[in-house]
C-alpha positions as CSV (number, residue, x, y, z in Angstrom):
1,M,-14.8,48.4,-24.6
2,T,-16.8,46.2,-27.4
3,D,-19.8,48.4,-25.2
4,S,-19.8,52.0,-26.1
5,F,-22.3,52.2,-28.6
6,R,-25.1,52.9,-26.6
7,P,-28.4,55.3,-26.7
8,L,-28.3,58.7,-26.5
9,S,-30.1,58.0,-22.7
10,R,-26.9,56.5,-21.5
11,R,-23.5,57.6,-21.2
12,V,-20.0,55.3,-21.1
13,V,-17.1,56.5,-19.8
14,L,-14.0,55.8,-21.7
15,G,-10.9,56.4,-20.0
16,G,-12.6,58.9,-17.9
17,S,-14.1,61.0,-20.2
18,I,-18.1,60.9,-20.8
19,V,-19.3,59.6,-24.3
20,A,-22.0,60.4,-25.4
21,C,-23.1,58.0,-28.2
22,G,-26.2,58.0,-30.8
23,P,-28.2,55.2,-32.0
24,A,-27.2,52.2,-32.8
25,V,-27.9,51.2,-36.6
26,P,-29.7,47.8,-37.4
27,A,-27.1,45.4,-36.3
28,R,-27.6,43.6,-39.7
29,A,-27.6,45.5,-42.8
30,A,-28.9,45.0,-46.2
31,W,-26.3,46.5,-47.7
32,A,-22.6,46.0,-47.5
33,P,-20.5,48.0,-49.5
34,Q,-18.6,45.5,-53.1
35,Q,-15.7,47.9,-54.2
36,P,-13.8,50.1,-52.0
37,I,-15.2,53.3,-50.7
38,R,-13.9,56.5,-51.2
39,L,-13.0,58.6,-48.1
40,L,-12.6,62.9,-49.2
41,V,-11.4,64.0,-46.5
42,G,-11.6,68.1,-47.0
43,Y,-8.3,69.3,-44.7
44,P,-4.7,69.4,-45.0
45,P,-2.7,65.7,-44.5
46,G,-1.3,64.9,-40.6
47,G,-4.2,66.9,-39.2
48,A,-6.7,65.8,-37.0
49,V,-9.4,65.0,-39.8
50,D,-7.0,62.7,-42.0
51,I,-5.4,61.5,-39.0
52,L,-9.5,60.3,-37.7
53,V,-9.8,59.1,-41.2
54,R,-7.2,57.2,-41.8
55,I,-7.1,55.3,-38.6
56,V,-11.0,54.6,-39.3
57,S,-10.1,53.4,-42.3
58,E,-7.3,50.8,-41.1
59,G,-9.7,50.0,-38.1
60,M,-12.8,49.3,-41.0
61,Q,-10.4,47.2,-43.0
62,R,-9.2,45.2,-40.0
63,V,-12.6,44.9,-38.1
64,R,-15.1,44.1,-41.4
65,G,-12.9,43.5,-44.2
66,V,-14.0,46.7,-45.6
67,A,-11.8,48.3,-48.1
68,S,-11.7,51.9,-48.5
69,V,-9.6,54.4,-49.8
70,P,-8.7,58.1,-48.1
71,E,-8.2,60.6,-50.5
72,V,-7.3,64.2,-49.4
73,R,-9.7,67.4,-51.2
74,S,-8.2,69.4,-49.0
75,G,-9.4,73.8,-49.6
76,A,-12.6,76.0,-48.9
77,Y,-13.1,75.1,-45.2
78,G,-13.8,71.2,-47.0
79,F,-16.2,72.1,-49.3
80,I,-14.2,71.0,-52.2
81,A,-14.7,67.4,-50.6
82,A,-18.3,68.3,-49.7
83,Q,-18.6,68.8,-53.7
84,A,-16.8,66.2,-54.7
85,A,-19.2,63.8,-53.1
86,A,-22.3,66.3,-53.3
87,R,-21.9,65.1,-57.7
88,S,-21.2,61.4,-57.1
89,A,-24.1,58.9,-57.6
90,P,-25.8,58.0,-54.1
91,D,-24.2,54.4,-53.8
92,G,-22.2,54.4,-50.6
93,Y,-18.4,54.5,-52.2
94,T,-18.3,58.3,-52.0
95,L,-18.1,59.9,-48.8
96,A,-16.4,63.5,-47.9
97,S,-15.6,64.5,-43.7
98,G,-18.3,66.9,-43.0
99,I,-17.1,68.5,-39.2
100,M,-18.5,70.7,-36.9
101,G,-16.6,73.9,-38.9
102,M,-18.4,73.0,-42.3
103,M,-21.5,71.7,-41.5
104,S,-22.5,73.7,-38.5
105,V,-20.4,77.1,-37.7
106,A,-19.5,77.6,-41.4
107,P,-23.6,78.7,-42.3
108,A,-24.1,80.5,-39.3
109,I,-21.0,83.3,-40.1
110,P,-21.8,85.8,-42.2
111,G,-19.8,85.9,-45.4
112,I,-17.9,83.3,-46.0
113,P,-18.8,82.0,-49.1
114,I,-20.4,77.9,-49.0
115,P,-20.8,76.8,-52.9
116,L,-23.2,74.7,-52.4
117,D,-26.7,73.6,-50.0
118,L,-25.2,71.9,-47.2
119,D,-28.7,70.5,-46.4
120,R,-30.3,69.7,-49.5
121,E,-27.0,68.2,-51.5
122,L,-25.5,66.2,-48.6
123,T,-26.6,63.2,-46.4
124,P,-24.9,62.8,-42.4
125,V,-24.1,59.1,-42.0
126,I,-22.1,59.4,-39.2
127,N,-20.0,61.4,-37.1
128,L,-17.2,59.7,-35.5
129,A,-15.5,61.3,-33.1
130,G,-14.4,64.5,-31.5
131,T,-12.0,66.9,-29.1
132,P,-12.2,68.5,-26.8
133,M,-10.7,72.1,-26.7
134,A,-7.9,73.8,-24.7
135,L,-7.6,77.1,-23.2
136,V,-4.1,77.6,-22.8
137,V,-2.5,80.5,-22.7
138,R,1.2,82.3,-23.1
139,P,4.1,80.3,-21.1
140,D,4.9,83.2,-19.0
141,A,1.5,84.6,-18.8
142,P,1.4,85.8,-14.6
143,F,-0.8,83.5,-14.0
144,N,-1.6,79.6,-13.6
145,D,-5.1,79.6,-13.5
146,V,-9.0,80.4,-15.2
147,D,-8.9,82.9,-12.1
148,G,-5.5,84.6,-12.6
149,L,-6.5,84.8,-16.2
150,I,-9.8,87.2,-15.2
151,A,-8.5,89.2,-13.9
152,Y,-5.7,89.6,-16.2
153,A,-8.1,90.2,-18.7
154,R,-10.6,92.5,-16.1
155,Q,-7.3,95.0,-15.6
156,K,-6.0,94.9,-19.4
157,D,-9.5,96.2,-19.6
158,G,-10.0,94.8,-23.6
159,T,-6.9,95.2,-24.6
160,A,-5.9,91.1,-23.5
161,T,-5.2,89.2,-27.1
162,F,-6.7,85.7,-28.3
163,A,-5.3,83.8,-31.0
164,S,-7.3,82.2,-33.7
165,S,-7.1,80.8,-37.6
166,G,-9.3,83.2,-38.9
167,N,-12.1,84.6,-38.9
168,G,-15.5,82.6,-37.7
169,S,-13.5,79.6,-36.7
170,I,-14.1,77.4,-33.8
171,N,-11.0,78.8,-31.7
172,Q,-12.3,82.6,-32.4
173,L,-15.9,81.1,-30.8
174,G,-13.7,78.7,-28.6
175,A,-12.9,82.0,-26.9
176,L,-15.7,84.2,-27.1
177,L,-17.9,81.8,-24.9
178,F,-15.2,82.2,-22.6
179,A,-15.2,85.5,-22.9
180,N,-19.0,86.2,-22.8
181,A,-19.4,83.1,-19.5
182,V,-17.0,85.5,-16.8
183,G,-17.6,88.7,-18.2
184,V,-14.6,89.6,-20.0
185,R,-13.3,91.5,-23.5
186,M,-10.7,90.9,-24.8
187,N,-8.9,92.0,-28.6
188,H,-9.0,89.0,-31.4
189,I,-6.0,88.1,-33.3
190,S,-6.7,86.5,-36.5
191,Y,-4.1,84.1,-38.0
192,R,-4.2,82.5,-41.4
193,G,-4.7,78.9,-39.9
194,G,-3.9,76.8,-36.2
195,A,0.0,76.7,-36.4
196,P,0.6,80.3,-36.5
197,A,-1.7,80.8,-34.4
198,V,-0.1,78.7,-31.6
199,L,3.0,79.9,-32.1
200,D,2.2,82.9,-31.6
201,V,0.9,82.0,-28.0
202,S,3.5,80.0,-27.6
203,A,5.9,83.2,-28.5
204,G,4.3,85.1,-25.7
205,R,3.5,87.8,-29.0
206,V,-0.4,87.2,-28.1
207,D,-1.7,86.3,-24.4
208,M,-4.2,83.3,-24.9
209,M,-5.9,80.5,-27.1
210,V,-8.8,78.2,-27.7
211,A,-7.5,74.9,-29.5
212,N,-7.7,71.7,-30.1
213,V,-7.0,69.3,-27.2
214,A,-4.5,67.2,-29.6
215,E,-2.7,70.0,-31.5
216,V,-1.4,71.9,-28.5
217,A,-1.1,68.6,-25.8
218,G,2.5,68.7,-27.1
219,G,3.6,72.6,-26.7
220,I,1.9,71.9,-23.1
221,R,4.2,69.0,-21.5
222,G,6.9,71.3,-23.3
223,G,6.5,73.8,-21.7
224,Q,5.9,76.0,-24.5
225,L,2.3,76.6,-23.5
226,K,0.4,76.9,-20.4
227,G,-2.9,74.2,-20.0
228,L,-5.4,75.9,-18.1
229,G,-8.8,74.3,-18.4
230,V,-10.2,71.9,-21.2
231,T,-14.0,72.5,-22.6
232,A,-15.3,69.5,-21.5
233,A,-17.6,68.2,-18.1
234,Q,-15.1,65.4,-17.5
235,P,-11.1,65.3,-17.7
236,T,-9.7,64.2,-21.5
237,P,-7.8,61.4,-21.4
238,L,-5.6,62.7,-23.4
239,M,-4.3,65.8,-20.8
240,P,-6.6,64.4,-17.8
241,E,-4.9,66.9,-15.7
242,L,-6.3,69.9,-17.5
243,T,-9.6,71.4,-15.4
244,P,-12.8,70.4,-17.2
245,L,-13.7,73.9,-17.6
246,A,-17.5,72.8,-18.3
247,G,-18.5,72.2,-14.6
248,R,-17.6,75.6,-13.5
249,F,-19.2,76.8,-16.7
250,P,-21.6,74.7,-18.4
251,S,-21.8,76.8,-21.7
252,L,-17.9,75.9,-22.7
253,E,-18.7,72.5,-23.2
254,I,-17.8,72.3,-26.8
255,N,-17.1,68.6,-27.7
256,N,-15.2,69.2,-32.2
257,W,-16.1,67.0,-34.2
258,F,-15.6,65.0,-37.2
259,G,-18.0,63.1,-39.5
260,L,-18.6,61.6,-43.3
261,V,-21.3,62.6,-45.1
262,G,-22.5,61.5,-48.3
263,P,-24.5,62.5,-51.7
264,A,-28.0,63.4,-51.6
265,G,-30.5,61.1,-52.4
266,L,-28.4,58.1,-50.4
267,P,-30.6,54.7,-49.9
268,A,-31.2,54.9,-45.8
269,D,-30.3,51.0,-46.6
270,I,-26.8,51.9,-48.0
271,R,-26.9,55.2,-45.5
272,D,-27.0,52.5,-42.2
273,G,-25.4,49.9,-43.6
274,L,-23.0,52.6,-44.0
275,A,-22.8,53.2,-40.7
276,E,-23.5,50.3,-39.0
277,I,-19.3,49.5,-40.6
278,F,-18.1,52.3,-39.4
279,Q,-20.0,52.0,-35.9
280,A,-18.2,48.4,-35.6
281,T,-15.3,50.2,-36.0
282,L,-15.0,52.2,-33.5
283,R,-16.1,49.1,-31.4
284,D,-13.1,48.0,-31.7
285,P,-10.6,48.2,-29.0
286,Q,-7.9,48.6,-31.0
287,T,-9.5,50.9,-32.9
288,T,-10.5,53.3,-29.8
289,R,-7.2,52.9,-28.4
290,T,-5.7,54.6,-31.4
291,L,-8.0,57.0,-32.0
292,M,-7.6,58.9,-27.9
293,E,-4.3,57.9,-28.2
294,R,-4.5,60.8,-30.1
295,G,-7.3,62.6,-28.5
296,L,-10.0,61.6,-30.2
297,I,-13.1,60.2,-28.5
298,P,-15.8,58.0,-30.6
299,I,-19.3,59.2,-31.0
300,G,-20.8,56.9,-33.4
301,E,-24.0,59.7,-34.3
302,A,-25.6,58.1,-37.4
303,G,-27.9,59.3,-40.0
304,P,-30.8,61.1,-38.4
305,A,-29.0,61.1,-34.9
306,F,-25.8,62.9,-36.6
307,A,-28.5,65.2,-38.6
308,D,-29.9,66.5,-36.1
309,R,-25.9,67.3,-33.9
310,I,-25.6,69.8,-37.1
311,R,-28.8,71.5,-36.9
312,R,-28.7,72.0,-32.9
313,D,-25.0,72.9,-32.9
314,R,-25.9,75.7,-36.0
315,A,-28.4,76.8,-33.6
316,R,-26.0,77.2,-31.4
317,W,-23.4,78.5,-33.2
318,R,-25.7,81.4,-34.9
319,Q,-26.4,82.4,-31.6
320,V,-22.6,83.4,-30.9
321,V,-22.0,84.9,-34.4
322,E,-25.6,87.3,-34.1
323,A,-24.2,87.9,-30.0
324,N,-20.6,89.0,-31.1
325,N,-20.9,90.0,-35.0
326,I,-18.8,88.1,-36.2
327,R,-18.2,87.6,-39.5
328,G,-16.2,85.5,-42.5
329,D,-12.7,87.2,-43.3
């Protein structure tokens, strides 16, 4: 898949899923790292962000001979790692995870404490990969498709339930997008983390949830959950059997992306040099295959294109937050 990265005006099919890729930075960047790059992961070990960063780190070494050191600094919505990166020297040797939930969702939600100015203290470097989300329901649900869920929710008239990993989480916003799109009311059950939320859906205590595909694929295949669809216009390679919901409900196209940011003042040549290394890594067939096996689809938006993605998604989620009067925990 060496031709995976094209301008945004073109689309590339990867294993049945369409991926929009950002414009490539110049093929010959003036800057190249002379020492290992610290990659600060703002989320727990074993999660999607940690897995992504470690796969990419291994790929950088293999493809370009660039050493990097993933380092978990989890907590506070990912802002602990972001603060550490913001306080580092703008020399290209310290980056932090900058994901949609942190960069675009959290700033749109009143009540979520943000300890730094995301736009003035951080530099978007590369949007690495994203994952669609799956609409799942309890295994004993008396329906097997989206139309059945809609009819069930209308019959329950606001008492059907959906789980999320917390107020203001992408799980909550995704479920609200679904409810708004199909014209139903549902009752939000908030948990402190995705794992207990998924557990209660699989146990039949909550009706449904919108979660990252990779987080629920095993439960769907094992029969602990029913998968009704995926928030994409095309099938997802990890679970191609799930119905693409965005074909019927365009507002339900959600690509939960994961990127890397550096400190403010990062010179353009360093930013572009870093982005080119990451793009080359994402073009590597072995890296691409490993990511997609985990439900992660390469994106590769660099620099200004990534910054624009952050702004546009922030405006989108702010509309959802305001329409549903959401506040953070």
